Structures are given as structure tokens and as C-alpha cells.
N, C-alpha and C positions, 0 to 999 in steps of 0.2 A: 447846781447839773442834776439831768434828767434819764433813766436808765427805765427804757422801753419795751414791752414784750411785743414785739413786730411779724406781721408778715406781710412783704415789699416785694410779690409778685402771685398776683391773682387774677383770675379770667372772669369778667360778665359772662353775662348770654350773649354778648355784643358777639365775643369772639366767638365762631360757628363751633369750634371744639368744646366751649365749654355749655355745661348743663344749663337749660331752662329757667331750672331753681337757681343761679348764679346770679339773683335780681340784684339792682344794690341795694335793697333795705334787708334782702336776705343774708348778703353777705357781710353787710355792717351789723346787722342782727348776731348772727353767730361768730364773727369778732368777738364782740360783746362777752357773751357765752362764753367764749374758750378764755377770754381773759387780755386781750387783744388791749395794746392802747394804741397802737402804731401800724396803719394798713397803706397799702398802695394796689390801687384796682389796674391792671398795665395790660389791655387787650392789644390783641395784633394790629399792628397798624394805623390804630381811630382811635380817639379820646372822646367819639362821641356819648359816653355814659358818665361820664367824668363829673355833672355838674349833677346830677341825679347822686353819685356814690360821694359828692361835699356833704349835700346834703343829709343826705341821712348819717355820716360820718357826724359831722355837730351835731345832730339830734341823739345819735349815742353816744358825743362826749370822747370820740377819737380821732386821733392825729392823722391825718387826709395826706397823703403823700401825690401829688398828682402823677402820672407817668403813661407811659406803653410800652410794648412792644413790639419795636420795631425790626422786619426781615431784610437783611444788607441784600444787595445786588447777588453775592458770595453765598448766601443763606445763612448766615451769620444770624441768629436772635441779638439782637441789643434793647437792652432798659436803657428809655431816658423818660429822667426825673426834673421834674419841670419847679420855678417857682411860683408859679399859679394856676389853675383852672384852663384861664385865659391864655397863658400861653401853652397852653399843652392843647387846644384848640385849636391855634393858631397853625401850631404844627401838625396837627392833624389835617388840616384841611392842605395845608402844602403838599405833606405827603401825599395825598389824594391823588394829586397830578401825577405822581410818580408808580404809581400802581398799575401791575396789568388791565385793562380793558378787559375783564373775566366775571361771568354774573353768575354768583352766587347758586349752587343744587341744593335747597336746602334738606329737601327728602336725604342727599349723599354727605351735603359738609356739612349741615347740621342750623341750624336757626340765626341769624342775626339781629339780636332785637336790643331797640334803642328806648329807653325805658324813662318814665320819671322817679321821683321821690318813693312816689307812692306804686308803684310797678305794674303803674299803666303803662300798654306799649306804645308809646312815641308813633316810633317808623319799624320798618325793618328793612335794615341794609341789604341794598339788591347787590351790590358790588363784592365779590370776593372778596376778604380782608386778609388770609392767610397765604396768600403769592407773597414773593419776593420784590421789592421795589426796584429800579431800576439804578438806585443809589449802591454806591462801593461801599464796603465799610467807615475806610479815612475821611470821607464826606460827611457819611451821616455823623459821624463824632463830630466833627467840625460845626455841621448846621446848627446839634445840639447845644453844643457852649456856645455858638451866637446866638440862640432863644436864651440863656442864661442859666441850660440845663444840664446834667451833669450824664454822659454817658457811662454804659457798665453793661457791659458783656455777660449776657445770660448762662445762667450751667453751661458756666465753658467744659466742664468735665462728663459731659451725659449728652449723649442725642444726636445724631446725623446736623443738628445747628447749632451744636456747641463749638466755641470758640477754637477751641482745643482739638477738636474732632475734625470740624470744618479744613481748617488751615492747620494745623498741625504744630502749630506755634504761637508764640504770645507776641504780638508785632511792637514791641516795645517804643515804635518813633510816634504811638499814637501819643504815648503819656496818659497815657489810661491810668486814675488811680484806685479804680474800685471794682471791683467784681463780684460774681456772684458763682457760688461753687453748689453742685450739688453735695449733697454732705453724707448721701448715703452711696458715694461712690469713692476711690479714691481718685487725688489730682497730684498725678505725677510731675516732678523736675519743679516745683513749687515755681509754677509761673505767678501763683498768688501774691507773691514775696514783696512786700514795699508798696502793698495796694490794701485799703478796707475789703475785708470779706464779708457778702453778702450770703443769707444761710435764707432761702427762702421755698415755698411749698408749690409755686407754680400752679395751684389748685385752678380747677374745673368743675370742679364736685364742693357743695357745702359743706360735708364731712372730711376733705382734703387741706383743709384750710387750719392753720400748725396750731396748736398750744399754745400754749405761755412758756415756750421755755425758750425761746432765740431774742438775744436782747439786743439792743442799740445803746449806745449811753453819748448822751448831746448835751449842749450846753442851755439849754432849754427846750423847752419841746414843742418846738416851731420847724415848719417847711424853712426857712431861711438857716436853721442850726442843721435842718440832718443836709441840707448842699452844703453847707461847707464840714459837714463829716466825711462827707466822700469827696471832697475835693484835694483834704490834706493828705491822703492815702494814710499808711500806717507804716513806719519804718521797722517794724517789730511784728511783722505779721506772725499771729499762733491760728492754728485751723484747731 
């Protein structure tokens, strides 16, 4: 078994709300400094910085979980974790065709920087990434699973994009096996019962990346083991 200090919801400089200092190398370097062993960079509706994150994570000895934070048609934030960077990139390209055709305004929303592992800017994404897709929650859950990924509603008890705040209930017919709960706020009515519960930083600035205090216990330190962990659910969830 492997018990890993983790932060599984981090935004890079590709998310317009993320600091320009959130480069792939800086994120991985800060994660190492803080004692983390497993991270996921989950940019809004895109995976274009994941190849660089993977390279940096390998250099720093971190387990990298490929992920994205997708906005559903209902404006619910849904994390998708994938078995490989390539699968995440394919899903990102598919999702691009379901986003509103709106251009980013960097002076208002922030920059959207695609980078390499040496923090060189390869491109600036011109399509605004923080809008809602035209895909409903139930369809996105199904599509992520078809891509061998695992859907995890993000910060379900926080903000207008949290599932509980937005919908007002946990749709049990979706068969969700994991949720992310914002640990600094209460989560009423125990909607997380029977599910794996993740606590992550949703960091947009380097200093907000979690310290080494949240652990995930896996059969082995691999992406596949993490996805199996999410899929199994938790019959006796403890918060």
C-alpha cells in the first residue's frame, strides 16, 4: 500500500483565473517543497498544459494524475480524472467543440498560457475557457467514463458552481463514486455518504497549493490505482 500526500485540484496559468506564476515547473516545484507526492492540474475545460506538467512531475518525482475541471451546461464544475495525458488531451479536444464561441479578453479575465516544461510560452489560448459547455451533467459523466476516466463533482458545498449549491441535491442516479468537498465549509445532509471524498486546494496561486496534510491511500503509487480507488466508492465515509 502507498499513502500519498496529495493535492488533486490545481489550476495552471492556462486557466484565466490562474496566476501567470502557476507554470508547470513552478507548480511541481512548489508541490515538492510542500512535501506533496501526488498532484493533478485541472484547468478549466482544457488539458493543453498537461504534457508539460507530466514532464515536470516526472522530473520532481511526483505522481501526476491527468485531469480537467469541466463546466456542465448547468454550470456545475465537474472534475474528470483520466488514465493518461493523451486520453485527457483527446477529451479536451472533443470538449472544445462544445464550448461557447467566445474570445478571451486577457485584460479582464486573465491570460491563458500554454507552456512547455521549461516554462516557455508555446501559445496563448484565445477561446475563453471559463464558460459553460453545452453538455449536461449526466452526459458529461457518461462521456468521461467512456474515456476510461472518473467523474468527480468539484467543491460540491462551495460557490455557485458546486453541485449542491447549484442543483440543491445529489443526483444519485448518476452513480457517482467520489466527490470533492471543500473542507472549510459544512456539507449538509451527508451527500458524500458511500463515496470517496477528496479534499483539494483549487489553487490558483502558488501559495495556495496544499501543504502535506491530505493523504490518499492507494494499492500502489500509480494512476491506475488512483482511478480504481475513486471507482470503488467508500461504504463508511469519514469526513
